[in-house]
Structures are given as structure tokens and as C-alpha cells.
C-alpha positions as CSV (number, residue, x, y, z in Angstrom):
1,M,-5.2,4.7,-18.8
2,L,-5.1,8.5,-18.5
3,G,-5.0,8.3,-14.6
4,T,-2.2,5.9,-14.7
5,V,-0.1,7.8,-17.2
6,G,-0.8,11.2,-15.7
7,S,0.4,10.0,-12.2
8,L,3.5,8.5,-13.6
9,A,4.5,11.5,-15.6
10,V,3.7,14.0,-12.7
11,G,5.1,11.8,-10.1
12,W,8.3,11.5,-12.2
13,A,8.6,15.2,-12.7
14,I,8.1,15.9,-8.9
15,A,10.6,13.3,-7.9
16,A,13.3,14.6,-10.4
17,L,12.5,18.3,-9.1
18,L,12.6,17.6,-5.4
19,L,15.3,14.8,-5.4
20,P,18.0,16.0,-7.9
21,G,20.6,14.2,-6.1
22,S,18.9,10.6,-6.5
23,N,19.2,8.3,-9.5
24,V,16.7,8.0,-12.1
25,E,15.6,4.6,-10.9
26,T,14.3,6.2,-7.5
27,H,12.5,8.8,-9.6
28,V,10.8,6.4,-11.7
29,F,10.0,3.9,-9.0
30,L,8.6,6.8,-6.7
31,A,6.4,7.8,-9.7
32,A,5.2,4.2,-10.3
33,S,4.4,3.8,-6.6
34,I,1.6,6.4,-6.8
35,T,-0.2,5.1,-9.9
36,A,-2.6,2.7,-8.5
37,T,-5.8,3.7,-6.9
38,S,-7.5,2.0,-3.9
39,V,-11.0,2.5,-4.0
40,G,-12.1,1.0,-0.8
41,I,-12.7,4.2,0.9
42,T,-14.4,5.5,-2.2
43,A,-16.8,2.6,-2.4
44,R,-17.7,3.1,1.4
45,V,-18.6,6.9,0.8
46,L,-20.6,6.2,-2.4
47,R,-22.6,3.6,-0.4
48,D,-23.1,5.9,2.6
49,L,-24.3,8.7,0.3
50,G,-26.6,6.3,-1.7
51,R,-24.8,6.8,-4.8
52,M,-23.6,3.4,-5.7
53,Q,-25.9,3.2,-8.8
54,S,-24.9,6.5,-10.1
55,K,-22.9,6.9,-13.4
56,E,-19.9,8.3,-11.4
57,A,-19.8,5.1,-9.0
58,R,-20.1,2.7,-11.9
59,T,-17.1,4.6,-13.8
60,I,-14.9,4.6,-10.7
61,L,-15.6,0.9,-9.7
62,G,-15.2,-0.3,-13.3
63,A,-12.1,1.6,-13.9
64,A,-10.6,0.4,-10.6
65,I,-10.2,-3.2,-12.0
66,L,-8.3,-2.0,-15.0
67,D,-6.2,0.4,-12.8
68,D,-5.1,-2.6,-10.7
69,I,-4.1,-4.6,-13.8
70,M,-2.1,-1.5,-15.1
71,A,-0.5,-1.1,-11.8
72,L,0.7,-4.7,-11.8
73,V,2.0,-4.2,-15.4
74,T,3.7,-0.9,-14.2
75,L,5.3,-2.9,-11.2
76,A,6.7,-5.7,-13.6
77,L,8.0,-3.2,-16.1
78,V,9.6,-1.0,-13.6
79,G,10.9,-3.6,-11.3
80,G,12.4,-5.6,-14.5
81,W,14.0,-2.4,-15.8
82,I,15.6,-1.7,-12.3
83,A,16.8,-5.4,-12.0
84,H,18.6,-4.9,-15.3
85,R,20.1,-1.7,-14.3
86,A,21.3,-3.1,-11.0
87,A,22.8,-6.1,-12.8
88,D,24.5,-3.7,-15.3
89,T,22.9,-5.4,-18.1
90,E,21.5,-3.6,-21.0
91,S,17.7,-2.9,-20.7
92,S,16.8,-2.5,-24.5
93,P,13.5,-1.4,-25.5
94,A,13.1,-5.0,-26.9
95,S,13.6,-6.4,-23.4
96,L,11.0,-4.1,-21.9
97,L,8.5,-4.9,-24.7
98,W,9.1,-8.7,-24.0
99,L,8.5,-8.1,-20.3
100,L,5.4,-6.3,-21.1
101,V,4.2,-8.8,-23.5
102,K,5.0,-11.7,-20.8
103,T,3.1,-9.8,-18.1
104,V,-0.1,-9.2,-20.1
105,G,0.1,-12.6,-21.7
106,F,0.3,-14.3,-18.3
107,L,-2.4,-12.4,-17.0
108,A,-4.6,-13.2,-20.1
109,A,-3.6,-16.8,-20.3
110,A,-4.2,-17.4,-16.5
111,V,-7.6,-16.0,-16.6
112,A,-8.5,-17.8,-19.7
113,L,-7.3,-21.0,-18.9
114,G,-8.5,-20.6,-15.2
115,M,-12.0,-20.0,-16.3
116,R,-11.9,-23.2,-18.3
117,V,-10.2,-25.5,-15.7
118,T,-11.5,-24.3,-12.2
119,P,-15.1,-25.2,-12.9
120,R,-14.0,-28.9,-13.4
121,L,-11.4,-28.6,-10.5
122,F,-13.9,-27.3,-8.0
123,A,-16.5,-30.0,-9.1
124,L,-14.0,-32.6,-8.6
125,V,-13.0,-31.1,-5.1
126,A,-16.9,-31.1,-4.3
127,G,-16.9,-34.7,-4.4
128,L,-14.6,-34.8,-1.4
129,R,-17.0,-35.0,1.5
130,T,-14.6,-33.4,4.0
131,G,-14.5,-30.0,5.7
132,G,-12.0,-27.5,4.4
133,A,-11.7,-28.9,0.9
134,L,-13.0,-25.7,-0.7
135,L,-10.6,-23.6,1.3
136,A,-7.7,-25.9,0.6
137,A,-8.4,-25.9,-3.3
138,G,-8.9,-21.9,-3.4
139,L,-5.5,-21.4,-1.6
140,A,-3.6,-24.0,-3.6
141,F,-5.0,-22.3,-6.8
142,C,-3.8,-18.9,-5.5
143,F,-0.4,-20.2,-4.6
144,F,0.0,-22.2,-7.8
145,L,-0.5,-19.0,-9.9
146,A,1.8,-16.9,-7.6
147,W,4.5,-19.6,-8.1
148,A,3.9,-19.7,-11.8
149,A,4.2,-16.0,-12.1
150,H,7.5,-16.2,-10.1
151,M,8.9,-18.9,-12.3
152,M,8.2,-16.5,-15.3
153,G,10.3,-13.9,-13.8
154,L,7.2,-11.8,-12.6
155,A,6.1,-10.8,-9.1
156,P,4.1,-13.3,-7.3
157,L,1.5,-10.6,-6.8
158,V,0.6,-10.7,-10.6
159,G,-0.3,-14.5,-10.2
160,A,-2.3,-14.0,-7.0
161,F,-4.2,-11.2,-8.6
162,A,-4.9,-13.4,-11.6
163,A,-6.5,-16.2,-9.0
164,G,-8.5,-13.4,-7.6
165,L,-9.9,-12.4,-11.1
166,V,-10.8,-16.2,-11.8
167,L,-12.5,-17.3,-8.6
168,E,-16.0,-16.4,-8.4
169,D,-19.1,-17.3,-6.4
170,F,-20.1,-20.1,-8.7
171,H,-17.0,-22.0,-7.7
172,S,-18.7,-22.3,-4.3
173,A,-22.1,-23.2,-5.6
174,R,-22.0,-27.0,-5.0
175,F,-20.6,-26.3,-1.4
176,V,-23.1,-23.9,-0.6
177,A,-26.0,-26.1,-1.9
178,R,-25.0,-28.7,0.8
179,G,-24.9,-26.3,3.5
180,E,-21.3,-25.3,3.5
181,R,-19.8,-21.6,3.6
182,S,-18.7,-20.1,0.3
183,L,-14.9,-19.4,-0.4
184,A,-15.3,-15.8,0.3
185,Q,-16.9,-16.4,3.8
186,L,-14.2,-19.0,4.5
187,L,-11.5,-16.7,3.5
188,E,-12.8,-13.8,5.9
189,P,-11.0,-15.2,9.1
190,I,-7.8,-15.4,7.1
191,S,-8.0,-11.9,5.8
192,G,-9.2,-10.6,9.0
193,F,-6.2,-12.0,10.6
194,L,-3.4,-11.1,8.0
195,V,-4.7,-7.8,6.7
196,P,-4.1,-5.9,10.0
197,I,-0.7,-7.6,10.2
198,F,0.2,-6.3,6.8
199,F,-0.7,-2.8,7.6
200,V,1.1,-3.0,11.0
201,V,4.3,-4.3,9.3
202,M,4.0,-1.5,6.9
203,G,3.6,1.1,9.6
204,I,6.4,-0.4,11.7
205,R,8.8,-0.1,8.7
206,A,8.0,3.7,8.5
207,D,10.3,6.1,10.4
208,L,8.3,9.2,11.3
209,G,11.4,10.8,12.6
210,S,12.9,10.8,9.0
211,L,10.0,13.1,7.9
212,L,11.4,15.8,10.2
213,Q,14.7,16.0,8.1
214,P,15.0,19.0,5.9
215,G,13.0,18.7,2.6
216,A,11.1,15.5,3.9
217,L,7.7,17.3,4.2
218,V,8.0,19.3,0.9
219,L,8.5,15.7,-0.6
220,V,5.5,14.5,1.1
221,V,3.4,17.5,-0.1
222,G,4.7,17.3,-3.5
223,L,4.2,13.5,-3.9
224,T,0.7,14.1,-2.6
225,L,-0.1,16.9,-5.1
226,A,1.3,14.7,-7.9
227,A,-1.0,11.7,-6.8
228,V,-4.0,14.0,-6.8
229,A,-3.1,15.7,-10.1
230,G,-2.4,12.4,-11.8
231,K,-5.9,11.2,-11.2
232,V,-7.4,14.6,-12.4
233,F,-6.4,13.5,-15.8
234,C,-8.5,10.4,-15.5
235,S,-11.6,12.6,-15.4
236,L,-10.9,13.8,-18.9
237,G,-11.6,10.3,-20.4
238,S,-15.1,10.2,-18.9
239,G,-18.2,10.7,-21.1
240,R,-20.7,13.6,-21.1
241,G,-23.3,14.1,-18.5
242,V,-21.0,12.7,-15.7
243,N,-19.4,14.6,-12.8
244,R,-15.9,14.5,-13.8
245,L,-14.6,16.1,-10.5
246,A,-16.2,13.4,-8.4
247,I,-14.6,10.7,-10.7
248,A,-11.2,12.3,-10.2
249,A,-11.8,12.6,-6.3
250,G,-13.0,8.8,-6.3
251,M,-9.9,7.6,-8.0
252,M,-7.7,9.8,-5.7
253,P,-6.8,7.4,-2.7
254,R,-3.8,5.3,-2.6
255,G,-3.5,2.3,-0.4
256,E,-2.3,-1.3,-0.1
257,V,-0.6,-1.4,-3.7
258,T,1.4,1.9,-2.9
259,L,2.6,0.2,0.2
260,I,3.6,-3.0,-1.8
261,F,5.5,-0.9,-4.1
262,A,7.3,0.9,-1.3
263,S,8.1,-2.3,0.4
264,L,9.5,-3.8,-2.7
265,G,11.5,-0.7,-3.4
266,R,13.4,-1.4,-0.2
267,T,14.6,-4.7,-1.5
268,L,15.6,-3.4,-4.9
269,R,19.3,-2.1,-5.0
270,V,21.2,0.0,-7.6
271,N,24.8,0.7,-6.8
272,G,24.6,-1.0,-3.4
273,A,21.8,1.3,-2.1
274,P,18.0,0.6,-1.9
275,V,15.9,2.2,-4.6
276,I,13.6,3.4,-1.7
277,S,15.4,4.6,1.4
278,T,13.7,4.8,4.7
279,Q,13.0,8.5,4.2
280,L,11.2,7.9,0.8
281,Y,9.3,4.8,2.2
282,S,7.9,6.9,5.0
283,A,7.0,9.7,2.5
284,L,5.0,7.1,0.3
285,V,3.2,5.9,3.7
286,A,2.3,9.6,4.3
287,V,0.9,9.9,0.9
288,V,-1.3,6.8,1.5
289,I,-2.7,8.3,4.7
290,L,-3.2,12.0,3.4
291,T,-4.9,10.8,0.1
292,T,-7.1,8.4,2.0
293,L,-8.3,11.2,4.7
294,F,-8.9,13.7,1.8
295,T,-10.9,11.5,-0.4
296,P,-14.0,11.3,1.5
297,F,-14.3,15.0,1.8
298,A,-13.3,15.8,-1.7
299,L,-16.0,13.1,-2.9
300,K,-18.7,14.5,-0.9
301,V,-18.0,18.2,-1.9
302,S,-17.7,17.2,-5.6
303,L,-21.0,15.0,-5.6
304,M,-22.8,18.1,-4.2
305,R,-21.2,20.5,-6.7
306,R,-24.2,20.7,-9.1
307,P,-27.5,20.2,-7.2
308,H,-29.5,21.9,-10.0
309,E,-28.4,19.1,-12.4
310,N,-29.3,16.5,-10.0
311,H,-32.8,18.1,-9.6
312,R,-33.2,18.3,-13.3
313,E,-32.3,14.5,-13.6
314,C,-35.0,13.8,-10.9
315,Q,-37.5,15.8,-12.8
316,E,-36.8,14.1,-16.1
317,A,-37.1,10.6,-14.3
318,L,-40.4,11.6,-12.9
319,S,-41.7,12.9,-16.2
320,K,-40.9,9.7,-17.8
321,R,-42.8,7.9,-15.3
């Protein structure tokens, strides 16, 4: 929560400072775009360093789940608020509170009901002795929750994320027991095909030439510093005996959620203009690239920051043995 609120606050301040001519919707949306962490790079670095079982790794990977949920809630709130502003309707605190309750309530209800319904659903599907039944059921469940979120006025991404929280390995147990592949394995060819397309499309939409305009590089640096500074706040919430600098570095990279924010911002309009212009979209893509490239170096340095304490921990473990 500290990392999300810190990124939002610092990002808003930087956007307002560097873009005084833009409206408040753009400032808020830029700040919201840099709130979500993408820990794929962090997990890979921790695994390569053999630190996946460390306190820092458990803290980072555990917080990443809540971080994604808070990013979706932020997306719903900011998107709904901008939609009200674009339609010239009053966005009262009560309406924003209702949107917050609706988003959190949908996630909670989808997960709670899904955990009760899906075991029976997939047990019935397992009775179909035909290939592709497991994959069809998993995709149908995901699309259904995405549609349900859309019907409630939320982003379909919220429903798809809820489906991902519900679907676990045990849903594939009956299929695996009879020699079929699990749902995760069945999805690998699909994700292997669609994920590169997603990043290619995001890259095509970026205009690197727009970053050569006056003030563009300053904006990229400012947003990158805001993204880094925002996640420094999250380290303040970690417990004692934990390398807080490593936690801040591990929560630093931005990724696919920031790109989704940026893409959505191009579709939202206020006074006839998109909330996120081509230049701002390109700046967010640059922030994703810079934070992703900087994270491995910062994480390695921070993990080696206190070797004497690591030595002391090893000595204590040996003495206990």
C-alpha cells in the first residue's frame, strides 16, 4: 500500500510540475500508470542469485499479488472518474466510493464463488472424454468473468485477473491423472503466441521521434525517478531484519500493467483529446524499459550491500545445527 500510494503521490506531483499545461486528468492518469509493479524480472534475478527463499524474496513476491489487485482498483477508480469528467457528470465522493466498493466486491465475490463452483464445474468437464475440454473450460471461465466485469462497468481486465486467482493446479488434477496436460501447460502455446504480439503492438504504438521534442526526455527522467521513489516508500513497511533497499529495488520494475494503462489512456478522452497523447504514451514505454533494465543491477547491488550480516546469519544457522 505504501508503494502504491507513494508512486501515485510522487507521480502526480512530477506530472503536474513537468506538464503545467495539461489537465488534471492527465496528471492523475500518468501517476496511476506507474503504480503497478511487474516482478517477473525480479523473480528471475532472485532465482539466479539463489535467493528465492530469502525474507526479501518472500516479501517481494507476496506483495506483488496485492500490488496487482491495488493496481486494478486504481485503474477502475481513475478510469471511472475520468469517464464521469468526460461525460460532464458530477463525480462525487459517493460515486467514487461506490466504484471502489463495486470493484473490491466483484473481486471478492468472484474469487469466493469461483473457489466453490469451479471444482464441481471442472469435475463435470473431466467426465467429457474428449481432447481440449480442459482448455475450453478454462478459457470460457476467464471470458465469462471478463464479460461479467464489463457488465458491471469495470474493465474486463478485472474479471480476467479474478479468473487467474481462482484457477489453480488442482483444477487439472483429474485430467493429469489420466495422462493429459495441465491447464497451465495447455495455455503455454497460447501465451507464447499472444504475449509477444501484445508487446509488439505496444511498441508499434510508441513514437520514439516524439521523445526528441523539447521537454520529452525531461518527462521520461522525471517519471522514471517518480517510479523509483514511489517504491522506496514500500520498503518502509517491511519488518526488522530485512534488507529494505533490496525490497525497494525488487518492487521497482514496471511492465505489462503500465502498458495496459497507457493503452487505455489513449482511448479515454476529455474535451475531445485523449488523456494520454502519443508523446506521453512513448514516455511511459520508456519508463517501463528503463526500470526493467535498471532493476537487475540495483537488486544485485542491494543484496550484496551487507555481507557481514549475511555472514552472521550463516554463523547463527550453523551454531543452531
